[in-house]
N, C-alpha and C positions, 0 to 999 in steps of 0.2 A: 547639502551634507559634504559634498565634496569641495565647497569653499570654505568650510570652517574645521576640516581635518583631511590630513594627506594619508594616503593609504600606500603600503609597500606590500607587495608579495614575495615572499621568500620562498624559494625553491628550492630544496637540498637533494641533490642527486647523491643517494649513497652508495650503492654497488648494482651489480648486474651478474646475472647467473646463466651457466649454458649456453653462450653466446654460439654463434656460428662460426666458423673457421672461415677467414676471408682472405688470409696474405699468402696463401699457397703453401703455407709450411704447417697448417694444423692449429695455427694460434690467429689473433686478433689483437691489435692496436687500438682499442675504442677510446673515443670522446662524444661527448655529447652536445648538442646544440640546441639550447632552448630558445622558442620563440613567445612572445605574448603581448600582443597589443602594440605590433610594431616595433618592439624591443627584441635585440637578441643577446645571448651570454652564451659563453661556450666553457667549457669544461678543459680541465688538462688531458693530455693521452695517458693514457694506461699501456704501457709496450708489452705486447706479447703475454695477454692475460684474458682466457676465457671467461674468467670469474673476476672482473675489475672492482676495484674497490676506491669511489673516490672521496666521498664524505666532503663535498664542497657546497656552499650556500652562494646561491645566484639571488640576486636582489632585482624586483621591478617596480616601477612606479605604476600604480593605477590611476589612469588619466580621469574616467568618470565612475566614481564608488557606485553609482543606482545600476550601471549597467555592467558591473564586474561578473554578474551571473550568467549574461550572455555570451560573453569573452572565452575562448578556447585557448589552454594552453599548450603547445605541442612540442613535443620533443623528439629529436631524430638522433639516431646513434649511428656514426661511421665508423669505418675503420680508416686509421691514420694513413696516407698513401706515402709517407715518407719510409715506413719499413716495407713496404710491401710496392708492387708494379704500378698500382691504381688504388684509388680511394673508392670503396665501397660501401653499400648501404648495409646497416646491420637492424635496422628495424625502427618502429615509430610508435609513440604513444599520444593520445588526446585525452586530456581532463578539462570535462565542461567547469566552467566558474562556479557552477552551484554547487560542485564538491568540494572547494577550496575550505578549510577548517580555519577557523580563529585561532590565534596565538594564544598557546595554553593547552589545545585540545588536538595539537596534530599528533599523527603516527606514521610510521612508515608503511607503506603500502607498495605490495609487489604487481606491477602490472604487465602482462605478456605483451610481447613485441608484436607489432602489426605489421603486416605485408604493405606495401607500397602497391603493388601489382599481383595479378594473379598468379604469374610465375615467379615472384621473389621467392627465393631461398632463406627463411629467417627462423630463427627460433629462441628460445631463451625469455627471459623475465629482467625486469628493471625494476630495484625499489627506489622509492621517491616520497619525499615529504614535503608537502605543501601547505604554507599557512599566511596568514595577512596579520599585517600590525597596522593599527591607526595611532597616527601621530599628529598631534595638534601644532600646527606651525606657527613659528614667532611672529609677531606683530611688527611689521615694516618699521625701521626707522624713520625720525621723521627729517623732511626736506628742509634744508637751510633757506634757500631762494633760489629764484628762478636761473641764476647763472649756475648754480651747483648742479640744476636739472639739465641745464644744455650739455654741461661738460661730461656728465655721465651719459648723455645721450651719443656723444661724439666719441665716445670710449669704445673700441671694436669689441665683438663678444668675445668671452673668455674660450678657451680651447676646451674640447670635449676630453671627457674623463677618459683616462686608460683602460682599456679592457683588451684582455688576450682573445683574440678571434684569428683564423687563417688568414694569410694575404689573400691580395685581390685576385693577382696573377695564377697563385697556385690553386685558388679555388675554381678559376674557371679551367683551368688546365685538368683539376680533377674532375670537373662536370662532365669534361669531353672524354676524358680516360671513361670514366663511369658508365656514360651515356654510349661507347663503344661496346664495354662490356656486356652490358645490359641487352644490347641488339645482338649479341653474340649469344647470349643466354636465350634468346626470345622473351625477353620482359616486355610488356605493353609501354608501360609508362617509364620513360626514362629520367633519370633524378636531376629533374630542373627545379625543384622546389630551393634547394638550398643556394643555386644559381641565382635565382629569381629574386630571392629575400637577400644575398648579398649586392645585387643591385640597387636594390630598394636602399637599402642600408649606405651604400655609397651615393647614391644620387637623391639627396633630400628633395622634398616637394618644391615647387616653387613659392608655394605660399606660406612655406616653414621658411624659406631662406628671406621673403620680403616681407615678414612680420614685423614691427616696429619693436624696438626695445623699450622694456619696461624701467621704470625708476630705479628696482630693487632688484638686482641678482642675485637668484640663487648659487650658492658655492657648491661647485663639482658636481655638475646634474649627470643623470645616466647618459649613455652613448646615444640613444636613439631618441633621445628626450629634446624638446625646443627647452633652449636656455633661459627663457625668461616667464615670469609668472604669467603675464598678461596673456604670450603665446601658448602657455599651457591652458588656460581659462577657455580662450578662445577656439582651442581645438576640441576642448572637452563639449563645448558648445554645438559645433560642427558635427562632432559624433554624434552628439545626443539626437541632434535633427536628422542626419543620416539613418539613425536606428529606427527614428519614429517613422521615416518614409517607406522603409524597408519592413519585411515581414518579419518579425522577431521570432527566431529558430526554437527557442525554448519553449513559447508560446505553442507554436505549431497550431495556429488556426488555419485550416484549410480556407483556401478561394475557389473551391470549384463551384462553378456556376455564376450566374450574377445576382443570388439571392443576396439579402441584406445582411450583414453581419454585425447588425445593432445587439445589445446586451439583451433583449426582449423579443428576440425573432420565432422564439418557438410555442411563446404564448399571445394570447388576447392583451389587446391595451384597455385597461380597466379605467373609464373616465371616476376621477374624484374632483371634490372641490376642495380647495386648499385655502384656509382662511391665517394667516400669519398675523397674531396682535402683540405689537411690539411694547408700546409704552402709552401712556397718557399723561397730557400736560393739563394740569386744573389750575384756574386763575388764583383760587385761595389755596391756605394752608392746610393742612391736614390736621386733626386735632390729633391730641395724644391718643392712644388707643385704638386710632380707627386705621381701617386697610381698605383697599380697592381692589375689586376684580370686575372682569369683563365677562358678559354673558352673551353666547351664540345662539339663535334660536332660529330653526328652518321648519317650518310647519310643528310635527310633533317633537323634532328633534331639538333636546336643548342641554347645552354644555357649557359649564365657567371654568375660568380660569383660575389659577391660584391667587389667594388672596396677599397681596403684597403692600407694605407700608412705603415704599419706594417708588411706586405709579409705574414699574417694569415688570413685564413680562416675557415677552420674548418667545412666546408659544406658539406652534405649529398646530391646526386642527385638519384633518384630512375626513372627509365626508363620502360616504361611497355614493356617487351620482345616481346611479341607478334605483338607490332606495329612498330617495329624497321625495317627500310629497307636497312639495312647495316650491315656486319659482320665486321667491323671496327671502332673502336673508338680512335678518337685524342683528346688529350688534349695538349691545347697550353696555354702559359702564355705572356700576353701583358702589356706594362707599357704605361701609358696615362700621359701626359706632358701638362701644361697648361701654356702659355706665359704671359706675361704681360698684353695683351688685353684680356685675359681667352678665347683664342682659343686651342681647345685641339688637341693634335697631337698623335697617336697610332703607337707602333712599338712593333713586336713581339721579345720575348726572346727565342722563340724555342717550340718545341711542340714533343709529346712523342704519339707513336700509339701502340693499343694493339686489338690484334685478340680475336674477341669475343669468337671462339670457343676455346680457351685456358686458359679463365678466370675461376678460380676456383668457385665451388658451396660450399653455406654455409646453413646448416639447424640447426635451432634452436633445442637443447640448445648449439651448439657448441660456442667458444669462440668469440667473434669478431675478424676480420680479422685484423692483425696489419699492418699500413701503412710502405711502404717502399720509400726511396729514389729513385727517377729517373733523370736521365741526359738529359736535352732537347737537342733535335736534332734541327740542321738548325741554328744555331748561328754563326756569323760572326767569323772569325778566330781571330782578334784581341781583341773580347768582352770576358770578364770572362763567364767561365762556369756558368750554371743557374741550378738548382737542384729543382725537387718540389716534395713534401711527399703527397703521395696519396694512395688509395687502391681501388681495385676492384676485385666485385665479384657478383655472380649470386644468388640471394635469391628470398624469396616469401614474402607475405604482413605479415608473422608471425614474419618477421625480427624486432627485437626492434629496429633500425634505420628508419623503414619505416615511421612511424608516424610522426616523425619531418623531414623527408626529405621532398627534393624538388620532386614533382611527377609530372610525363608527363601526366597522364590521368585527371588528375583534376585541370590544370592550374597553377601548380607550388607550391609558399609559398603563394596563396591568403587564406587568414584566413577564408572568407564567402564559401570556398568550402572543406574546411578540416573536416575529422571524429571529431565528440565532444560528449561527457558525461554531460549530464545536469541534474540536482536535483531540483525538485521541493522545493519551500520554507517549511520549518517546519508551519504548521497552528495549531491553537489554538482558541477556543471558548472562548471570553472574556464576562464574565456575570457580568452584573451592575444592581444591586437591590435599586433602589431607595427607601428609607422610608419615610424620610419626611425633612423638612426646620423648623429652628427656627431662630428668632430674624431677620426677613426680615424686611429690611427699605422701606416699601413701600410708605412711605409718603413723600420722597424724590426724587422719579423716576421721577414724571412730576404731572401735575396740576391734581385734581382729577376727574375723569369721571361721568356720570350719574349712570351706572351700577358698581357692585362690580367686582374687578379685578379678571381676571383668569390666572393663573398661570400653567406651566407645567414645564416640565425639559428636557433640548435639550443635548444630549451627543454626542461628536464627536470623532472619531479614525481614522485619515487620509482622507480619501474621504468618509467614511462611517457616515452618520447621523441617529439617529433615536429620536424620542421623546416620552415622556410618554403622559397619558390623561391629561386634563385640570381640575384643582380644582378651586371651585370659593371660596374666603376669603371674611369675612366681611370687607368691608370699614372702619368703624369707631374704629377698632382697629389699632395702629399702630406698633404692631408687631404682626405678623401671624405665625401659626405653621402647615401648610397644611401636609397633609399625601398623599402618593400614594402606597406604596408597589409593583411596577409594576417591571419586570426585563425586562431588555434590552441585546440583545445578538449581540456581534460583531464577526467578524473574524479577529484575529491578525497574523501577519506572522513575523517570526524569520528571519533578525533582527528586533525587534518590533519598533512600531513608537514610539517618543520620549514621548509623552502626550497623556492622555485621558483628553478631555475637558469637563467638566459639567458646563452648563449655565442655570440658572434659570429666564424665561422669563414670561412678563406680556403679554399676548395676546388681553388684552382689549385694550391697548394703544401703542402695538408693542415697547416695551422696554425692556432692559435687566435689572434684578435687580440685578443681581452677577454671578461670574464664578470663578470657581475651576479647578485647572489643579492637575492630577496624573500621576506621572513617571509610564509608564508602567512596567517598569524593576523591579520596587518594589513592584508589585502586587503580592500578596500569589497566590499559585498554588495547586489547589486540584485534588486529584486523582479519588475519588469517593463522594457519597451523605453521606458517615457517618462522616465525618470530617465537620463541621460547619465552615463557613466561618466568619470570625471575622468582625464585625460594625466598620466603622470609620468615625469621624467627620472631614469634611473641611470646612476652613473659604471660604465666597465667597468674592471676591473683587468686588468693585463696579467703579466707575470713579475716577478722580482725587480729587473731593471733598468728595467723598465718599469711602474711604479704605476700611472698614469694612461694607459689606451688611447684613451680617448673617453668617450661616452655615448651612451645608447640611449633612444630615445622613444617609451613603451608605454602601453596601455591594458590593465589586467586588473581581473576583478572576479569573485566567486562569484555564479552564476546562479543565484538562488532562485526564479526563477520557470518551470524547466523540471521535468519529472519524469525523473529518472534512471533510464533502464531498465536494469535488471539480470538481465532473464528473458525469454525466447522472447516473441515477439509474441502467440502463440495462446494462451498461459498466464499473460498478464498478470494479477497480484493486487492490484496497487497502482497506482494512477493519480494519488495527489498530488504536489503540487508540495513541492519541497525545502523553502522558507521557511516557518516556523512561522506567520507571519502570514496567509499564505494559506491556512492550514486551515479545514477545512469542519466542521462537526458530523457524527456519524456518522448514517446513514438506516437502520440495522439492525444486529442481533447474529447473529452466526454461533456456533452450539453445537454442537459435533462430539464425539461418545462413540466412544474406540475400545475396543470391546466385547473382540474376540479374533480371533483365527483358527485354521483348522481345515483338518486333513490338509495340513500342511508338509512338504513333500519336505526329507530330510536334506542339508544342504549341506556336512558337513565328517565326519570320523571323529573318535571318542574312544575312548580306550583303543587304538587301534592297529585295531579291526577293528568299531566300533559307529558306525553313524550317528547325528549329533546337529543340533540346530538351536537356537540361542541369540537367539531373534527379540525386536526390537522396531521400533517404528513412528515415522515422521519425517512432520510434518503441518507445510505452508508454507502461509501466506497472509499476505500484506503483508510487512513486517518483521519479524513475529512467527514463529518456527519453534519448534516443540514436539518434544519426544524424550520417550517413554515409557520405562518401567523395562525392563530387559532381562529375560525368563523364561528362565530358564538350562534345558536340555536338554528340552525339551517341542513335540511336534508339532502340540499345540492349546492355545498359550497363551489366558489370559484377564488381561487388563491392566485394562479397565474404568475407563479414565481419561476426565475430560470436560474439555475446553478450549473457551476463547471468543475470539472476535474482534469487533472493531468493522468494520461494513459502511460503506464509504464509496462504493460504486458497486457496481451488482448485475451490471453485465457483466464479473465478475472471476472467477477460478477458483483453487478449493482443490486443492492437490497433496498426496496421501497417498501414501507409500512404506513399504516393509518390507524390512528388512534384517537379515542376521545378523550380530551383533557377534563380530568377529574381533580385538578390540584388548581387551580387559578382562583376558587374560592376558598378565600382563607378561613371562613367559618364552617364549612362544608368539607374541606379537603380529604380527598382519597386519592387512590391509585388511579392511572390512567388505564383506560380498557382497551383492548386492542381491536381493530374492526377488520383488519386483512394486512396481508403481505403478497408481494410480486418480486421476483428477482428478472434481473435481465442479464443473460451471459454475454459478453460483449466479441467475444468470437462467431456469434452467430447473427452479428449487424453487418452489414454492406457498409462500407468507409463512405462518408460524405453524403449519407442518405437520411432523410427525416423519417423516423416511424413514429406515427402519430395514431392514436385510438384508444379506444376504452376497454378496460379490462376487469373482469368479476372480482371481487374481492371475498374470500372465503375463509372463515375461521372456524377451529374446532374447539367446541365449547364442552363443558362438562354433558350438556344434555345432546351432543352430538354436532356433525358439520352443520353451519348454518352461513347462506349467502346473505352478506351485508350491504350491499349495493356493487358499484362499479367506480373505478377511478380511470381520469383521464388524464393522460402524460404523452408526452413527447420527447423523442430520444435522437441525438445524431453523434454518432463516434466519427470524428474527422481525423485523418492522417495524411499528413504530406509528403511521406515518402515510404514507398511501397516496398523499397530494399529493408530499411528498418523494419518494417512489421513481418516481413518473411524473414528476416534474420532472427526475431523474436521466436517464432517456432521452431529454429534448429536448436536454442541455448535452452540449458535446463531451467527448469521452473524455479526451484530455489537456489540462494546462492551457493557458493562453491563450499564453505564449511559443513552443510549438510550432507554432502557426500564423503568430503573428506574424513570428517569425526562424527559420523552419524549417531543418533540417539534413537534408543530403543521403542517400539509402539508404545510401550506403557509409559516410559517416561515423558514421551510428546503429549500423550493424554492428559498426564498429569500437570504440566508444565502450560497446556493449552488451557486447561481449565483454571489455573491460576491466574494467567494472564487476562482471561474472561472477568474475572472476579476483580482483579485490579482496574482495568478499563471502567466496568461496571461502577465501582465506588469512586473513582477519579471525575466521572460524569454527572454522578448523582450530586458531587458537591460544587457542581458550576452554577451560576447564577444567570437565568433560572435554571433549574435542574432538571438533566433528563431524567427520568423515573427509573429505577431499576428493572422495573418489569419492562419498560421499553427497550433498554438495552438488553437484554437476555432474549426476549422475541427477535430481534434484529441479529443478534450473533448465533442462536440457535444452540444456546447453550446447554439444551437439554437432551442433545442428539446421544448421548452416551448412556442415556438412562433405558433401560427395558421398557420396549410398548409392544403387545402382542399386535397391533394395527400395522407399527412400522417392520416387523416380523414377517407378516403377509406378505407386505408391500414389496418388500426385497426376495420375498421366495419367487413372486411372481416374475419380477424380474428376471432373476435369474431363469426362471422357467421360460419366460419371452426370450432371451437369448438362445436359450438351448433348442427351440421350435424351430429358430431358423436352420439349425443343423438336422433337426427331425426332417423337415422339410425338404432339405437336399437327402437325405437317405431315402426317403419316400420315392422323389424322381428318380433317384439311380435304381431302387427297386421296381418301380415303374417300366425301365428301360429293360432291366434285367430281365424283367417276367413278360415281356414284349407285350407291355398294355397298349402300346402306340407303336406295330411295325415301322412306320418309315423313321421315325425317330433312332430306333435300335439300328435299322440298317444304316443309319447316317452315323451313329456311333461305333459300328464296325469299321466304316470306312476311315474315321477319324484315327480310331486305334492302329490301322495300317500306316496312315500316315505319320504318325510320332513313332512307330517303330520303325520305319524307314528313314525317317528325317527327324532325329531328336535333337540336332542342332537349332531346330525351330520351335521347340515345345516353349521355352522362356519367351520368345520375342512374340510368340501367338498369343501364350498367356495375358502377358501384359498389355499387347494390344488389344485383346478382346475386352479387358478391365477398362481401358481407356474409354473403349467404342461404348461400354455398357453405361458408364459413368458421365460420360459425356451426353448420354441421351436421358438419362435421368436427370440431368440440371434442369431441363424444362419443365420437370414436376415437382421442385424443391419447394420448400415451405417459403412464399414471398413475405410473409410476416411471422417472424420468429416468435415461439410461444414463451410468453412472458408470464402467465398465469399459474396457480398451483392447479393442478389436474386432480380432480376428485376421485377420479377411476382409478389411476394409477397410487392414489396415497390410500386405497381403500377405505373411504370414509363412508362411503354409502352403505355397505354392508356389516359395518362394526357394530358391535353391541356394547349397551349402557355400560355393562359391567368393565368391558375393556376400554371403554374411553374414561371410566372413572380410575381405572387402574395406572392409566397414563399419567393422570392429572395428581394422583397421589406422589406425596413426598416420600425421599428417603432418608429414614426409616419411616415404614408406613405407619400412619396413623388410623388405619381402619381398624374394625372389630376383626375377633379372633377366627368367628365363621367365615368371613369373609376372605380372611387372608389363607385360610386352611384351603376354600374353594377354589383360590385361583393358583395355589402350590400345585394341586391334583391338577389342574388344567394344563400347567407348565410341565408338569411330569410326564402327562401323556403325549405332550408335543416331542418332548424331549426325549422320549422314548423312540418314536419314530425316527428322529434325527439318529438317534443311538443305532437302530439298526440299518439305517442307509450308510453309516459310517464302516460300521462292521463290514457290510457287503463289499463295499469300495476295498476295504484292508485285506478282504480275503482274495481279491484276484490278483493283488499283489504279492501274496504269501503263497499262490499256486504257482506263479510264476519263479519264485525263488526256490521252491522246494522241487522244481523241474531240475535247477543247476545244483543242487545241494544233495541228491540221492536220497530224499526222505521215502520215496516209493520208489525201491531199485528197479522194479520191473518197469514201470511207466520210464523213467530215467534211462533204462538199457533200450527200451525199444526206440526213444528220441535218438539215443546216439547212433544206433542202426540206420535211422532215416536219415540223419546227418552224413553218415558214411556212404549212404547211397546217393544220397543229392550230389554230393561233391563228386562221387564218378560221374553222375549224368551231365552236371553242370560242366565238366571237363569236356565232355564229347559233343554236348548240343548248344550251340550258340546260344548268345544271351538274348539275341532278337527274336529267334527263334522261340526261347521260351516265355518272353513275354507276349508275343502275338499269341502262343498256345494258350497260355492261362487268362489271356483277355476273351477269346473265343469260347474257353470252357467257363468262363463268368457269364457270359452273354449268351449261354445257348438256349435253346427254346424250351417252353416249359414243358413237353411232352418228352424230354430226354432229362428231368428233373424227378427227386426225389422229395416228397412230403415229409421226410424225417431230417433231423439236423445232420451236420455233415460230420465227417470223421474227425478233422482238427477240433471242433467244439467240442464233441463227447470227449476227446480226449484229454483237452484242459481242464473240463467241469470235474472228471475224476481224479485230478491233481488233488492232495490234501493240503488244508489250510490250519491255522493255530486256533481257529475257532472252537476245536473241541478240549482246548488245553484251560478257557477260560472258566474260572468259577461261576 
């Protein structure tokens, strides 16, 4: 690709905001230096401005298009030393090459300025646009003769293009002064990066100087670029080799240990017999209407190639070697003839046999085995000889030919049983702000009503429809200008729907005033809240008699700063923003090996009386879905497939589901049946460690919970940088826009459910399709529906958390009641130490927490819990009616008696929750009544107690009060009373508002 087109990278430095003053006079004279792939560009200096605006475009040449994603663009901001005593550092920004946008989709993004060292004083942000342009180079002109070539070689190289950059001596002095300043300010890393890069720009590499000149010279090359096209090509090859020898930072494959890093190191190698049948060579000519096919026979296994009239097949067949019942392979060629009555007759042209014990083995990365000609045996003596070209070898599932081959364990070439990788559509939030309308023609809509017309705006994107509130306008005016200023949020998926339809309707007479269509592809894209969306006017189109019905004023944009939530909050697998410009480099790599399953239960019948299971696995992480091949008619299938994902956040979840394929039979096509599911939370995994084991599969059916078998998987989370992993825990979970302009919980739920439906519909349209029931099961799309079982599970979870508090309260009560006297005596000593040395309280608490957690590290779970917990899910004690209620659709399809019974049960449960809420509210109302004099006597007593307490605390030292209160609380039971204390009695007598409720 690099040889056929040239790529330019354009960096537009727009502006900066809130820079740190560095010139000693409260301002800064900023300029930017941008480095990319050995090239350097510099902007102009904006004097004495903490919010400079450059709007300069800098061009860079991309040497290797394929490796651009692994490059890093670095921008350093400096204060110009001409206006101050020294040149100082103002901040830097690094942008990964994977975040570069294509020309036409670029947008300005504000990046916060980063520090160069821990002690650097940096603040502010800078707005940048980065995009690339692909250009097809012109063909070189023809060379006349060798003399012209020699003359062109003897010419000196053209002078480099001019570029504005600081002089060499001034840069060296600036670096020295900056170094002194940073030492003075106790900064760890002096500013040597610009100095080092300047030296590299001044002294080019020897290999670049000695490179021979090419015949064609590029005019006006960039500064840090070689002048000849051949030199560019050589440098690209050298860079590519160097990148191949080193570990790619974007892939982040950890090399911990000496283990093999092959693509199938988490699964077992499965031996397969590969047969590639290319073509046949027959001495005689085929008659018209005749076709030739090859037939492969291994014991009871028999398969045919497609019938061809050109004698070419080029098909690959993969037989599971463990399932073969013969050691002999026979390949025969047959000719099929059709007569005038369309009756077909078959005749054999011969066969060739192979002993499987003598078949060669091939292991990647060996080159493919070359096909050879074999003469068929068993032909008639008078018939011409027939040769067939084929290749036979024994390989594994890692063979390149395996994915497209006919596979014996998955039914051959059935598309619904093949392994596939799916990608969820890229989702955006579309924000429509309806401001106002003007020149609405309301008098021509319909005959006037008694009441004033009520107008509202309805917007529709595909199947999504949202409305604004209603606004009443005066009926006496013929031209109305109602105002709404409301936001409507949609979910848009790439490729976008063609139009966003906006309709103004009159609710009083159910008539359409006018409508407008907005082309979604022309809508502006916004990365954050700093860039204001431009408002636009659109004409409203009425009916045929009224082509102009007014105009509407709106703001519409695609929000790229949000992450579109398309799965349940507790199983989120991706938190990245929608805009590519805000993408960050991955922090790790997730590798999953789907090894196999054992003891699966039959889910359907075959041949009328025999149970069977055609199992396959679906795994989902981020936008990438994988589907293994379907192993037909086996209760212990072995897939041994391995997949990888880039990890951008450790607090995410991998979801793995097992299903029975019910779609591959065209005559009996049905839905896929779920067998089970498990989840892996990446934050519970140790880095660079392989977790391999079998996990039970439990599924909830209308008849109750059922264990369907076990799945064997291997998981490894690799991370090359501990620093980036620790930084991820300090960063917010969601992008910035979720906190700057948050959406309400109800709106989030609506948009999440809409995004789920879009993803489900798009994946169902793939080939082969990923069924709707599969996607919904993986995304947990029914979590918002009522379930008595889930309500019980959540209640027991809350009770489990509160039980820890209750345990601490019982332990404290045991100390208070002298249940264990030595412990109570030690608490007295601890109380005295705390009162006498209060400055040691926090340090002691944190040291105690450190020791306790450090000791508990030995007893942690070595293997993370990946399976569904039946006890925690409350599936063991759930009733049949409660399970049936959970599987019921909305609205209900059950009988009236059944719905009435469930409603009464829900009322009883809600009644207990109602009493609990009332008790909690009463405690707060009693405290409020104490300060509002609802009970004058109680409040008067409290006022007198407060006055006496202030006098006592004025005389008594605070330490003495704490010590005395502690001793009083820990007093011996013989000095205690069985009745409640005075403060408790006083608080319970305060009035609440419960007596005022009807």
